[in-house]
Backbone and ligand atoms as CSV (ligand in chain L), in Angstrom:
chain,resi,resn,atom,element,x,y,z
A,1,UNK,N,N,0.845,-1.196,0.000
A,1,UNK,CA,C,0.000,0.000,0.000
A,1,UNK,C,C,0.887,1.255,0.000
A,2,UNK,N,N,0.555,2.212,-0.875
A,2,UNK,CA,C,1.394,3.416,-0.980
A,2,UNK,C,C,1.066,4.405,0.150
A,3,UNK,N,N,1.943,5.384,0.315
A,3,UNK,CA,C,1.704,6.400,1.343
A,3,UNK,C,C,0.451,7.219,1.015
A,4,UNK,N,N,0.183,7.437,-0.292
A,4,UNK,CA,C,-1.043,8.165,-0.669
A,4,UNK,C,C,-2.290,7.384,-0.266
A,5,UNK,N,N,-2.221,6.059,-0.397
A,5,UNK,CA,C,-3.363,5.225,0.025
A,5,UNK,C,C,-3.518,5.249,1.548
A,6,UNK,N,N,-2.396,5.290,2.256
A,6,UNK,CA,C,-2.451,5.373,3.724
A,6,UNK,C,C,-3.080,6.690,4.181
A,7,UNK,N,N,-2.730,7.755,3.481
A,7,UNK,CA,C,-3.232,9.094,3.842
A,7,UNK,C,C,-4.758,9.126,3.885
A,8,UNK,N,N,-5.384,8.423,2.938
A,8,UNK,CA,C,-6.850,8.415,2.839
A,8,UNK,C,C,-7.486,7.727,4.055
A,9,UNK,N,N,-6.706,6.866,4.728
A,9,UNK,CA,C,-7.244,6.118,5.876
A,9,UNK,C,C,-7.229,6.926,7.172
A,10,UNK,N,N,-6.570,8.104,7.151
A,10,UNK,CA,C,-6.543,8.962,8.346
A,10,UNK,C,C,-7.816,9.804,8.363
A,11,UNK,N,N,-8.545,9.733,9.481
A,11,UNK,CA,C,-9.789,10.505,9.611
A,11,UNK,C,C,-9.470,11.876,10.205
A,12,UNK,N,N,-10.071,12.917,9.634
A,12,UNK,CA,C,-9.881,14.263,10.182
A,12,UNK,C,C,-11.149,14.691,10.902
A,13,UNK,N,N,-11.012,15.001,12.195
A,13,UNK,CA,C,-12.160,15.389,13.019
A,13,UNK,C,C,-11.984,16.848,13.429
A,14,UNK,N,N,-12.829,17.757,12.888
A,14,UNK,CA,C,-12.678,19.170,13.236
A,14,UNK,C,C,-13.101,19.454,14.674
A,15,UNK,N,N,-12.428,20.425,15.285
A,15,UNK,CA,C,-12.810,20.942,16.605
A,15,UNK,C,C,-12.721,19.904,17.719
A,16,UNK,N,N,-11.772,18.983,17.638
A,16,UNK,CA,C,-11.506,18.041,18.727
A,16,UNK,C,C,-10.023,18.106,19.072
A,17,UNK,N,N,-9.663,18.163,20.337
A,17,UNK,CA,C,-10.509,18.256,21.537
A,17,UNK,C,C,-10.936,19.674,21.870
A,18,UNK,N,N,-10.563,20.651,20.992
A,18,UNK,CA,C,-10.916,22.055,21.240
A,18,UNK,C,C,-11.284,22.695,19.922
A,19,UNK,N,N,-12.118,23.753,19.931
A,19,UNK,CA,C,-12.411,24.470,18.689
A,19,UNK,C,C,-11.117,24.906,17.992
A,20,UNK,N,N,-11.090,24.737,16.679
A,20,UNK,CA,C,-9.933,25.189,15.901
A,20,UNK,C,C,-8.901,24.108,15.647
A,21,UNK,N,N,-8.959,22.997,16.399
A,21,UNK,CA,C,-8.000,21.902,16.185
A,21,UNK,C,C,-8.586,20.939,15.153
A,22,UNK,N,N,-7.774,20.598,14.141
A,22,UNK,CA,C,-8.151,19.516,13.217
A,22,UNK,C,C,-7.487,18.252,13.746
A,23,UNK,N,N,-8.239,17.374,14.367
A,23,UNK,CA,C,-7.665,16.174,14.960
A,23,UNK,C,C,-7.438,15.136,13.861
A,24,UNK,N,N,-6.181,14.753,13.668
A,24,UNK,CA,C,-5.828,13.750,12.647
A,24,UNK,C,C,-5.851,12.398,13.334
A,25,UNK,N,N,-6.901,11.643,13.077
A,25,UNK,CA,C,-7.218,10.442,13.848
A,25,UNK,C,C,-6.708,9.193,13.126
A,26,UNK,N,N,-5.701,8.534,13.736
A,26,UNK,CA,C,-5.132,7.324,13.121
A,26,UNK,C,C,-5.927,6.065,13.467
A,27,UNK,N,N,-6.989,6.202,14.266
A,27,UNK,CA,C,-7.796,5.030,14.634
A,27,UNK,C,C,-8.327,4.325,13.387
A,28,UNK,N,N,-8.736,5.104,12.399
A,28,UNK,CA,C,-9.309,4.526,11.184
A,28,UNK,C,C,-8.230,3.794,10.365
A,29,UNK,N,N,-7.000,4.301,10.415
A,29,UNK,CA,C,-5.890,3.609,9.734
A,29,UNK,C,C,-5.599,2.286,10.440
A,30,UNK,N,N,-5.579,2.322,11.789
A,30,UNK,CA,C,-5.328,1.101,12.566
A,30,UNK,C,C,-6.414,0.063,12.336
A,31,UNK,N,N,-7.634,0.530,12.081
A,31,UNK,CA,C,-8.768,-0.381,11.909
A,31,UNK,C,C,-8.796,-1.053,10.549
A,32,UNK,N,N,-7.932,-0.655,9.655
A,32,UNK,CA,C,-7.856,-1.233,8.312
A,32,UNK,C,C,-6.648,-2.180,8.295
A,33,UNK,N,N,-6.911,-3.474,8.168
A,33,UNK,CA,C,-5.838,-4.468,8.301
A,33,UNK,C,C,-4.673,-4.226,7.356
A,34,UNK,N,N,-4.987,-4.001,6.067
A,34,UNK,CA,C,-3.913,-3.782,5.090
A,34,UNK,C,C,-3.194,-2.471,5.370
A,35,UNK,N,N,-3.965,-1.476,5.786
A,35,UNK,CA,C,-3.379,-0.164,6.077
A,35,UNK,C,C,-2.463,-0.219,7.287
A,36,UNK,N,N,-2.923,-0.884,8.344
A,36,UNK,CA,C,-2.106,-0.979,9.550
A,36,UNK,C,C,-0.825,-1.754,9.247
A,37,UNK,N,N,-0.968,-2.859,8.535
A,37,UNK,CA,C,0.224,-3.649,8.203
A,37,UNK,C,C,1.206,-2.835,7.366
A,38,UNK,N,N,0.681,-2.077,6.409
A,38,UNK,CA,C,1.569,-1.277,5.549
A,38,UNK,C,C,2.267,-0.184,6.353
A,39,UNK,N,N,1.522,0.469,7.257
A,39,UNK,CA,C,2.132,1.524,8.071
A,39,UNK,C,C,3.260,0.938,8.923
A,40,UNK,N,N,3.003,-0.219,9.528
A,40,UNK,CA,C,4.028,-0.859,10.368
A,40,UNK,C,C,5.230,-1.275,9.514
A,41,UNK,N,N,4.968,-1.775,8.316
A,41,UNK,CA,C,6.081,-2.198,7.444
A,41,UNK,C,C,6.939,-0.992,7.062
A,42,UNK,N,N,6.295,0.116,6.657
A,42,UNK,CA,C,7.053,1.321,6.281
A,42,UNK,C,C,7.871,1.827,7.475
A,43,UNK,N,N,7.242,1.867,8.645
A,43,UNK,CA,C,7.924,2.417,9.830
A,43,UNK,C,C,9.029,1.478,10.305
A,44,UNK,N,N,8.807,0.167,10.180
A,44,UNK,CA,C,9.839,-0.798,10.587
A,44,UNK,C,C,11.073,-0.657,9.699
A,45,UNK,N,N,10.860,-0.472,8.394
A,45,UNK,CA,C,11.991,-0.271,7.473
A,45,UNK,C,C,12.812,0.941,7.911
A,46,UNK,N,N,12.105,2.014,8.292
A,46,UNK,CA,C,12.804,3.248,8.673
A,46,UNK,C,C,13.502,3.093,10.018
A,47,UNK,N,N,12.897,2.353,10.956
A,47,UNK,CA,C,13.546,2.119,12.259
A,47,UNK,C,C,14.791,1.245,12.078
A,48,UNK,N,N,14.698,0.276,11.170
A,48,UNK,CA,C,15.860,-0.583,10.900
A,48,UNK,C,C,16.977,0.245,10.264
A,49,UNK,N,N,16.612,1.140,9.331
A,49,UNK,CA,C,17.621,1.995,8.685
A,49,UNK,C,C,18.280,2.918,9.706
A,50,UNK,N,N,17.548,3.286,10.746
A,50,UNK,CA,C,18.107,4.138,11.808
A,50,UNK,C,C,18.922,3.326,12.813
A,51,UNK,N,N,19.041,2.026,12.560
A,51,UNK,CA,C,19.846,1.115,13.398
A,51,UNK,C,C,19.398,1.132,14.856
A,52,UNK,N,N,18.085,0.977,15.035
A,52,UNK,CA,C,17.525,0.936,16.389
A,52,UNK,C,C,17.995,-0.309,17.132
A,53,UNK,N,N,18.372,-0.113,18.417
A,53,UNK,CA,C,18.586,-1.253,19.318
A,53,UNK,C,C,17.307,-1.581,20.068
A,54,UNK,N,N,16.485,-0.550,20.245
A,54,UNK,CA,C,15.256,-0.690,21.022
A,54,UNK,C,C,14.285,0.392,20.553
A,55,UNK,N,N,12.982,0.107,20.665
A,55,UNK,CA,C,11.944,1.073,20.299
A,55,UNK,C,C,11.310,1.604,21.579
A,56,UNK,N,N,11.119,2.924,21.666
A,56,UNK,CA,C,10.356,3.507,22.768
A,56,UNK,C,C,9.089,4.113,22.180
A,57,UNK,N,N,7.942,3.865,22.802
A,57,UNK,CA,C,6.675,4.399,22.313
A,57,UNK,C,C,6.024,5.264,23.368
A,58,UNK,N,N,5.324,6.310,22.913
A,58,UNK,CA,C,4.699,7.277,23.821
A,58,UNK,C,C,3.221,6.925,24.018
A,59,UNK,N,N,2.811,6.863,25.273
A,59,UNK,CA,C,1.438,6.612,25.734
A,59,UNK,C,C,0.464,7.565,25.032
A,60,UNK,N,N,-0.602,7.117,24.355
A,60,UNK,CA,C,-1.023,5.748,24.208
A,60,UNK,C,C,-0.889,5.262,22.766
A,61,UNK,N,N,-1.114,6.152,21.783
A,61,UNK,CA,C,-1.100,5.656,20.402
A,61,UNK,C,C,0.300,5.263,19.960
A,62,UNK,N,N,1.330,5.843,20.598
A,62,UNK,CA,C,2.699,5.430,20.297
A,62,UNK,C,C,2.983,4.005,20.732
A,63,UNK,N,N,2.187,3.496,21.691
A,63,UNK,CA,C,2.336,2.090,22.104
A,63,UNK,C,C,1.909,1.159,20.973
A,64,UNK,N,N,0.821,1.549,20.311
A,64,UNK,CA,C,0.226,0.664,19.297
A,64,UNK,C,C,1.180,0.517,18.115
A,65,UNK,N,N,1.699,1.649,17.642
A,65,UNK,CA,C,2.620,1.599,16.499
A,65,UNK,C,C,3.999,1.107,16.944
A,66,UNK,N,N,4.483,1.627,18.066
A,66,UNK,CA,C,5.839,1.281,18.521
A,66,UNK,C,C,5.988,-0.189,18.855
A,67,UNK,N,N,4.994,-0.752,19.532
A,67,UNK,CA,C,5.097,-2.166,19.914
A,67,UNK,C,C,5.065,-3.059,18.678
A,68,UNK,N,N,4.241,-2.698,17.696
A,68,UNK,CA,C,4.175,-3.509,16.467
A,68,UNK,C,C,5.498,-3.435,15.705
A,69,UNK,N,N,6.115,-2.256,15.673
A,69,UNK,CA,C,7.415,-2.101,14.995
A,69,UNK,C,C,8.472,-2.929,15.723
A,70,UNK,N,N,8.484,-2.824,17.060
A,70,UNK,CA,C,9.472,-3.574,17.848
A,70,UNK,C,C,9.334,-5.073,17.578
A,71,UNK,N,N,8.103,-5.574,17.586
A,71,UNK,CA,C,7.880,-7.005,17.360
A,71,UNK,C,C,8.308,-7.401,15.947
A,72,UNK,N,N,8.017,-6.541,14.965
A,72,UNK,CA,C,8.392,-6.847,13.575
A,72,UNK,C,C,9.905,-6.953,13.421
A,73,UNK,N,N,10.639,-6.150,14.204
A,73,UNK,CA,C,12.107,-6.133,14.078
A,73,UNK,C,C,12.782,-7.029,15.109
A,74,UNK,N,N,11.996,-7.652,15.998
A,74,UNK,CA,C,12.598,-8.490,17.042
A,74,UNK,C,C,13.357,-7.676,18.075
A,75,UNK,N,N,12.886,-6.439,18.329
A,75,UNK,CA,C,13.527,-5.560,19.308
A,75,UNK,C,C,12.646,-5.429,20.545
A,76,UNK,N,N,13.270,-4.984,21.643
A,76,UNK,CA,C,12.507,-4.695,22.853
A,76,UNK,C,C,11.750,-3.394,22.715
A,77,UNK,N,N,10.798,-3.187,23.647
A,77,UNK,CA,C,9.935,-2.001,23.608
A,77,UNK,C,C,9.918,-1.337,24.988
A,78,UNK,N,N,10.175,-0.028,25.022
A,78,UNK,CA,C,10.128,0.749,26.269
A,78,UNK,C,C,8.884,1.642,26.236
A,79,UNK,N,N,7.953,1.462,27.186
A,79,UNK,CA,C,6.797,2.366,27.238
A,79,UNK,C,C,7.142,3.660,27.961
A,80,UNK,N,N,6.841,4.801,27.316
A,80,UNK,CA,C,6.955,6.113,27.953
A,80,UNK,C,C,5.538,6.459,28.398
A,81,UNK,N,N,5.306,6.411,29.732
A,81,UNK,CA,C,3.943,6.343,30.241
A,81,UNK,C,C,3.420,7.647,30.806
A,82,UNK,N,N,2.101,7.754,30.808
A,82,UNK,CA,C,1.444,8.818,31.572
A,82,UNK,C,C,1.633,8.516,33.059
A,83,UNK,N,N,1.453,9.535,33.925
A,83,UNK,CA,C,1.882,9.357,35.322
A,83,UNK,C,C,1.069,8.332,36.110
A,84,UNK,N,N,1.758,7.726,37.083
A,84,UNK,CA,C,1.090,6.856,38.052
A,84,UNK,C,C,0.870,5.433,37.596
A,85,UNK,N,N,1.436,5.032,36.469
A,85,UNK,CA,C,1.155,3.703,35.926
A,85,UNK,C,C,2.258,2.692,36.209
A,86,UNK,N,N,3.486,3.157,36.388
A,86,UNK,CA,C,4.607,2.220,36.520
A,86,UNK,C,C,4.781,1.819,37.983
A,87,UNK,N,N,5.062,0.545,38.253
A,87,UNK,CA,C,5.097,0.042,39.627
A,87,UNK,C,C,6.458,0.168,40.298
A,88,UNK,N,N,7.363,0.962,39.718
A,88,UNK,CA,C,8.734,1.083,40.239
A,88,UNK,C,C,9.075,2.580,40.320
A,89,UNK,N,N,10.181,2.960,41.011
A,89,UNK,CA,C,10.593,4.368,41.000
A,89,UNK,C,C,10.834,4.843,39.568
A,90,UNK,N,N,10.350,6.061,39.241
A,90,UNK,CA,C,10.374,6.526,37.845
A,90,UNK,C,C,11.224,7.779,37.686
A,91,UNK,N,N,11.616,8.057,36.446
A,91,UNK,CA,C,12.055,9.395,36.045
A,91,UNK,C,C,10.828,10.059,35.427
A,92,UNK,N,N,10.663,11.353,35.730
A,92,UNK,CA,C,9.438,12.031,35.329
A,92,UNK,C,C,9.760,13.406,34.742
A,93,UNK,N,N,8.930,13.860,33.803
A,93,UNK,CA,C,9.098,15.206,33.237
A,93,UNK,C,C,7.725,15.813,32.957
A,94,UNK,N,N,7.591,17.113,33.251
A,94,UNK,CA,C,6.381,17.866,32.912
A,94,UNK,C,C,6.656,18.667,31.640
A,95,UNK,N,N,5.646,18.856,30.792
A,95,UNK,CA,C,5.871,19.545,29.526
A,95,UNK,C,C,4.577,20.207,29.052
A,96,UNK,N,N,4.729,21.157,28.120
A,96,UNK,CA,C,3.566,21.866,27.564
A,96,UNK,C,C,3.081,21.170,26.310
A,97,UNK,N,N,1.773,21.093,26.149
A,97,UNK,CA,C,1.144,20.480,24.977
A,97,UNK,C,C,0.482,21.541,24.109
A,98,UNK,N,N,0.100,21.147,22.873
A,98,UNK,CA,C,-0.648,22.056,22.005
A,98,UNK,C,C,-1.944,22.474,22.713
A,99,UNK,N,N,-2.533,21.551,23.454
A,99,UNK,CA,C,-3.754,21.879,24.216
A,99,UNK,C,C,-3.611,21.327,25.629
A,100,UNK,N,N,-2.962,22.106,26.523
A,100,UNK,CA,C,-2.836,21.717,27.933
A,100,UNK,C,C,-1.413,21.406,28.338
A,101,UNK,N,N,-1.277,20.661,29.431
A,101,UNK,CA,C,0.056,20.243,29.905
A,101,UNK,C,C,0.028,18.743,30.155
A,102,UNK,N,N,1.210,18.157,30.243
A,102,UNK,CA,C,1.277,16.718,30.460
A,102,UNK,C,C,2.493,16.337,31.273
A,103,UNK,N,N,2.507,15.090,31.717
A,103,UNK,CA,C,3.640,14.513,32.432
A,103,UNK,C,C,3.907,13.136,31.830
A,104,UNK,N,N,5.176,12.822,31.662
A,104,UNK,CA,C,5.553,11.490,31.176
A,104,UNK,C,C,6.521,10.861,32.163
A,105,UNK,N,N,6.492,9.536,32.245
A,105,UNK,CA,C,7.367,8.802,33.163
A,105,UNK,C,C,7.960,7.581,32.465
A,106,UNK,N,N,9.185,7.238,32.872
A,106,UNK,CA,C,9.779,5.964,32.421
A,106,UNK,C,C,10.406,5.251,33.609
A,107,UNK,N,N,10.583,3.954,33.427
A,107,UNK,CA,C,11.378,3.143,34.347
A,107,UNK,C,C,12.820,3.229,33.852
A,108,UNK,N,N,13.689,3.967,34.580
A,108,UNK,CA,C,15.057,4.147,34.056
A,108,UNK,C,C,15.806,2.830,33.930
A,109,UNK,N,N,15.369,1.829,34.686
A,109,UNK,CA,C,16.026,0.512,34.620
A,109,UNK,C,C,15.858,-0.173,33.276
A,110,UNK,N,N,14.918,0.306,32.452
A,110,UNK,CA,C,14.720,-0.326,31.139
A,110,UNK,C,C,15.650,0.232,30.068
A,111,UNK,N,N,16.398,1.301,30.417
A,111,UNK,CA,C,17.241,1.965,29.416
A,111,UNK,C,C,18.699,1.601,29.671
A,112,UNK,N,N,19.213,0.710,28.879
A,112,UNK,CA,C,20.629,0.353,29.027
A,112,UNK,C,C,21.488,1.520,28.566
A,113,UNK,N,N,22.598,1.775,29.272
A,113,UNK,CA,C,23.472,2.903,28.913
A,113,UNK,C,C,23.880,2.780,27.450
A,114,UNK,N,N,23.782,3.917,26.741
A,114,UNK,CA,C,24.216,4.035,25.349
A,114,UNK,C,C,23.381,3.236,24.353
A,115,UNK,N,N,22.262,2.684,24.817
A,115,UNK,CA,C,21.370,2.022,23.863
A,115,UNK,C,C,20.870,3.021,22.833
A,116,UNK,N,N,20.795,2.572,21.558
A,116,UNK,CA,C,20.314,3.455,20.487
A,116,UNK,C,C,18.799,3.279,20.369
A,117,UNK,N,N,18.099,4.350,20.758
A,117,UNK,CA,C,16.644,4.287,20.871
A,117,UNK,C,C,15.991,4.995,19.687
A,118,UNK,N,N,15.006,4.361,19.074
A,118,UNK,CA,C,14.138,5.054,18.119
A,118,UNK,C,C,12.790,5.265,18.809
A,119,UNK,N,N,12.407,6.546,18.889
A,119,UNK,CA,C,11.190,6.954,19.576
A,119,UNK,C,C,10.027,6.945,18.577
A,120,UNK,N,N,8.866,6.428,19.002
A,120,UNK,CA,C,7.718,6.321,18.091
A,120,UNK,C,C,6.475,6.954,18.720
A,121,UNK,N,N,5.752,7.735,17.915
A,121,UNK,CA,C,4.418,8.203,18.309
A,121,UNK,C,C,3.572,8.297,17.046
A,122,UNK,N,N,2.267,8.502,17.232
A,122,UNK,CA,C,1.406,8.570,16.048
A,122,UNK,C,C,1.607,9.879,15.294
A,123,UNK,N,N,1.848,10.977,16.050
A,123,UNK,CA,C,1.803,12.296,15.408
A,123,UNK,C,C,2.714,13.266,16.143
A,124,UNK,N,N,3.397,14.136,15.384
A,124,UNK,CA,C,4.153,15.231,16.007
A,124,UNK,C,C,3.529,16.556,15.590
A,125,UNK,N,N,3.191,17.353,16.609
A,125,UNK,CA,C,2.587,18.673,16.359
A,125,UNK,C,C,3.599,19.739,16.778
A,126,UNK,N,N,3.548,20.206,18.037
A,126,UNK,CA,C,4.539,21.187,18.507
A,126,UNK,C,C,5.860,20.523,18.876
A,127,UNK,N,N,5.843,19.221,19.050
A,127,UNK,CA,C,7.058,18.495,19.422
A,127,UNK,C,C,7.294,18.420,20.925
A,128,UNK,N,N,6.423,19.075,21.716
A,128,UNK,CA,C,6.623,19.089,23.168
A,128,UNK,C,C,6.642,17.694,23.780
A,129,UNK,N,N,5.738,16.847,23.326
A,129,UNK,CA,C,5.638,15.496,23.885
A,129,UNK,C,C,6.880,14.675,23.540
A,130,UNK,N,N,7.258,14.695,22.273
A,130,UNK,CA,C,8.408,13.884,21.842
A,130,UNK,C,C,9.707,14.404,22.467
A,131,UNK,N,N,9.825,15.739,22.591
A,131,UNK,CA,C,11.032,16.304,23.230
A,131,UNK,C,C,11.127,15.863,24.680
A,132,UNK,N,N,9.991,15.892,25.386
A,132,UNK,CA,C,9.978,15.471,26.788
A,132,UNK,C,C,10.376,14.001,26.896
A,133,UNK,N,N,9.847,13.174,26.007
A,133,UNK,CA,C,10.182,11.745,26.025
A,133,UNK,C,C,11.673,11.541,25.735
A,134,UNK,N,N,12.202,12.289,24.761
A,134,UNK,CA,C,13.625,12.156,24.417
A,134,UNK,C,C,14.507,12.565,25.596
A,135,UNK,N,N,14.094,13.657,26.270
A,135,UNK,CA,C,14.827,14.124,27.462
A,135,UNK,C,C,14.897,13.044,28.534
A,136,UNK,N,N,13.750,12.431,28.798
A,136,UNK,CA,C,13.677,11.390,29.835
A,136,UNK,C,C,14.595,10.222,29.493
A,137,UNK,N,N,14.516,9.773,28.249
A,137,UNK,CA,C,15.309,8.608,27.822
A,137,UNK,C,C,16.798,8.935,27.877
A,138,UNK,N,N,17.146,10.174,27.550
A,138,UNK,CA,C,18.557,10.591,27.624
A,138,UNK,C,C,19.009,10.671,29.075
A,139,UNK,N,N,18.144,11.205,29.946
A,139,UNK,CA,C,18.501,11.267,31.376
A,139,UNK,C,C,18.767,9.879,31.937
A,140,UNK,N,N,18.102,8.876,31.388
A,140,UNK,CA,C,18.293,7.495,31.853
A,140,UNK,C,C,19.505,6.827,31.197
A,141,UNK,N,N,20.201,7.553,30.309
A,141,UNK,CA,C,21.426,7.009,29.703
A,141,UNK,C,C,21.278,6.513,28.282
A,142,UNK,N,N,20.082,6.646,27.705
A,142,UNK,CA,C,19.878,6.189,26.331
A,142,UNK,C,C,20.330,7.215,25.308
A,143,UNK,N,N,20.580,6.760,24.086
A,143,UNK,CA,C,20.879,7.668,22.967
A,143,UNK,C,C,19.651,7.698,22.071
A,144,UNK,N,N,19.005,8.854,22.002
A,144,UNK,CA,C,17.805,8.958,21.168
A,144,UNK,C,C,18.242,9.476,19.802
A,145,UNK,N,N,18.450,8.518,18.909
A,145,UNK,CA,C,19.011,8.841,17.603
A,145,UNK,C,C,17.958,9.436,16.697
A,146,UNK,N,N,16.777,8.865,16.729
A,146,UNK,CA,C,15.762,9.352,15.808
A,146,UNK,C,C,14.363,9.101,16.348
A,147,UNK,N,N,13.417,9.817,15.746
A,147,UNK,CA,C,12.018,9.697,16.137
A,147,UNK,C,C,11.191,9.495,14.879
A,148,UNK,N,N,10.196,8.651,15.014
A,148,UNK,CA,C,9.425,8.185,13.867
A,148,UNK,C,C,7.934,8.375,14.167
A,149,UNK,N,N,7.219,8.990,13.210
A,149,UNK,CA,C,5.803,9.280,13.416
A,149,UNK,C,C,5.009,8.806,12.202
A,150,UNK,N,N,3.728,8.533,12.417
A,150,UNK,CA,C,2.863,8.302,11.264
A,150,UNK,C,C,2.638,9.649,10.568
A,151,UNK,N,N,2.389,10.699,11.372
A,151,UNK,CA,C,1.996,12.006,10.823
A,151,UNK,C,C,2.855,13.121,11.411
A,152,UNK,N,N,3.296,14.020,10.550
A,152,UNK,CA,C,3.939,15.281,10.974
A,152,UNK,C,C,3.031,16.437,10.557
A,153,UNK,N,N,2.825,17.377,11.475
A,153,UNK,CA,C,2.144,18.638,11.147
A,153,UNK,C,C,3.235,19.706,11.054
A,154,UNK,N,N,3.858,19.876,9.888
A,154,UNK,CA,C,5.058,20.722,9.800
A,154,UNK,C,C,4.802,22.182,10.161
A,155,UNK,N,N,3.552,22.665,9.966
A,155,UNK,CA,C,3.258,24.067,10.279
A,155,UNK,C,C,3.447,24.371,11.767
A,156,UNK,N,N,3.418,23.346,12.615
A,156,UNK,CA,C,3.560,23.558,14.058
A,156,UNK,C,C,5.015,23.486,14.516
A,157,UNK,N,N,5.931,23.087,13.627
A,157,UNK,CA,C,7.362,23.229,13.912
A,157,UNK,C,C,7.980,22.186,14.837
A,158,UNK,N,N,7.225,21.167,15.207
A,158,UNK,CA,C,7.749,20.179,16.166
A,158,UNK,C,C,8.941,19.402,15.644
A,159,UNK,N,N,8.884,19.019,14.372
A,159,UNK,CA,C,9.994,18.236,13.809
A,159,UNK,C,C,11.282,19.055,13.840
A,160,UNK,N,N,11.171,20.361,13.542
A,160,UNK,CA,C,12.363,21.222,13.582
A,160,UNK,C,C,12.904,21.337,15.005
A,161,UNK,N,N,11.997,21.461,15.987
A,161,UNK,CA,C,12.449,21.546,17.390
A,161,UNK,C,C,13.204,20.279,17.783
A,162,UNK,N,N,12.695,19.153,17.339
A,162,UNK,CA,C,13.331,17.874,17.675
A,162,UNK,C,C,14.704,17.761,16.998
A,163,UNK,N,N,14.762,18.216,15.743
A,163,UNK,CA,C,16.048,18.181,15.021
A,163,UNK,C,C,17.064,19.091,15.712
A,164,UNK,N,N,16.594,20.249,16.206
A,164,UNK,CA,C,17.490,21.160,16.937
A,164,UNK,C,C,18.047,20.491,18.190
A,165,UNK,N,N,17.301,19.537,18.736
A,165,UNK,CA,C,17.755,18.813,19.934
A,165,UNK,C,C,18.596,17.587,19.555
A,166,UNK,N,N,18.939,17.461,18.276
A,166,UNK,CA,C,19.838,16.383,17.861
A,166,UNK,C,C,19.149,15.063,17.572
A,167,UNK,N,N,17.838,15.115,17.342
A,167,UNK,CA,C,17.092,13.892,17.029
A,167,UNK,C,C,16.661,13.978,15.566
A,168,UNK,N,N,16.995,12.993,14.753
A,168,UNK,CA,C,16.520,13.040,13.367
A,168,UNK,C,C,15.059,12.589,13.346
A,169,UNK,N,N,14.285,13.188,12.447
A,169,UNK,CA,C,12.833,12.998,12.460
A,169,UNK,C,C,12.357,12.480,11.118
A,170,UNK,N,N,11.461,11.516,11.176
A,170,UNK,CA,C,10.911,10.929,9.966
A,170,UNK,C,C,9.413,10.675,10.191
A,171,UNK,N,N,8.594,10.947,9.185
A,171,UNK,CA,C,7.154,10.679,9.299
A,171,UNK,C,C,6.651,10.136,7.973
A,172,UNK,N,N,5.632,9.268,8.022
A,172,UNK,CA,C,5.091,8.706,6.780
A,172,UNK,C,C,4.304,9.756,6.016
A,173,UNK,N,N,3.558,10.611,6.749
A,173,UNK,CA,C,2.627,11.539,6.113
A,173,UNK,C,C,2.769,12.927,6.711
A,174,UNK,N,N,2.500,13.943,5.894
A,174,UNK,CA,C,2.434,15.322,6.397
A,174,UNK,C,C,1.048,15.883,6.105
A,175,UNK,N,N,0.514,16.651,7.065
A,175,UNK,CA,C,-0.747,17.359,6.845
A,175,UNK,C,C,-0.532,18.840,7.146
A,176,UNK,N,N,-1.140,19.705,6.321
A,176,UNK,CA,C,-1.044,21.150,6.549
A,176,UNK,C,C,-1.909,21.541,7.740
A,177,UNK,N,N,-1.557,22.656,8.354
A,177,UNK,CA,C,-2.392,23.251,9.399
A,177,UNK,C,C,-2.239,22.573,10.744
A,178,UNK,N,N,-3.174,22.881,11.632
A,178,UNK,CA,C,-3.123,22.356,13.011
A,178,UNK,C,C,-3.766,20.989,13.085
L,1,AMP,P1,P,2.854,17.762,20.454
L,1,AMP,O1,O,3.430,17.535,21.819
L,1,AMP,O2,O,2.285,19.134,20.307
L,1,AMP,O3,O,3.807,17.386,19.349
L,1,AMP,O4,O,1.588,16.810,20.341
L,1,AMP,C1,C,1.745,15.472,20.056
L,1,AMP,C2,C,0.770,14.596,20.791
L,1,AMP,O5,O,-0.545,15.135,20.849
L,1,AMP,C3,C,0.687,13.284,20.080
L,1,AMP,O6,O,0.743,12.270,21.066
L,1,AMP,C4,C,-0.626,13.315,19.341
L,1,AMP,O7,O,-1.289,12.102,19.537
L,1,AMP,C5,C,-1.433,14.473,19.972
L,1,AMP,N1,N,-1.879,15.489,18.987
L,1,AMP,C6,C,-1.511,16.802,18.973
L,1,AMP,N2,N,-2.113,17.470,17.979
L,1,AMP,C7,C,-2.867,16.583,17.331
L,1,AMP,C8,C,-3.734,16.672,16.184
L,1,AMP,N3,N,-3.933,17.817,15.506
L,1,AMP,N4,N,-4.351,15.540,15.780
L,1,AMP,C9,C,-4.162,14.377,16.449
L,1,AMP,N5,N,-3.370,14.232,17.526
L,1,AMP,C10,C,-2.741,15.320,17.976
């Protein structure tokens, strides 16, 4: 399946979760068997090219794509979680979102020193979430070489912010606007 065919499977929901936001919903892509498989295949190829030792995925949609990529490549998976979910002492970071604020946590024991991590999420907008996740993984001793998304919203500048932080960025699809 081509990237143009994948693009058609993304549902756009206006005014969610706030007026003025065009929510790019990957649920419909995940619900299409051929589409989901193709997205995972494209992303796995790119994670392999980035020489990932391990995949980290961001709660929650990054878990769905990241875990499938990790399994396809035979790599381990590190969940970057919303607060209060991990049963061990965590590293934690607060960050600003396009709509609100958030906190992410990891189990630092899952990050082997100098491991080459490819970070995965469904979408990059302002980049605040992915930057926070990269910071956490680096604080735990990991090397965050690159980040991989289904969708980039380039008008919001997140990919550039991530590149400025030394993380190479790749996305299957780009959409204009918010
Ligand atoms: P950001 O931190 O601004 O890059 O936002 C990225 C996170 O928020 C991702 O986990 C996305 O799932 C979600 N997100 C932000 N903006 C949108 C949007 N327009 N459509 C769908 N998801 C979004």
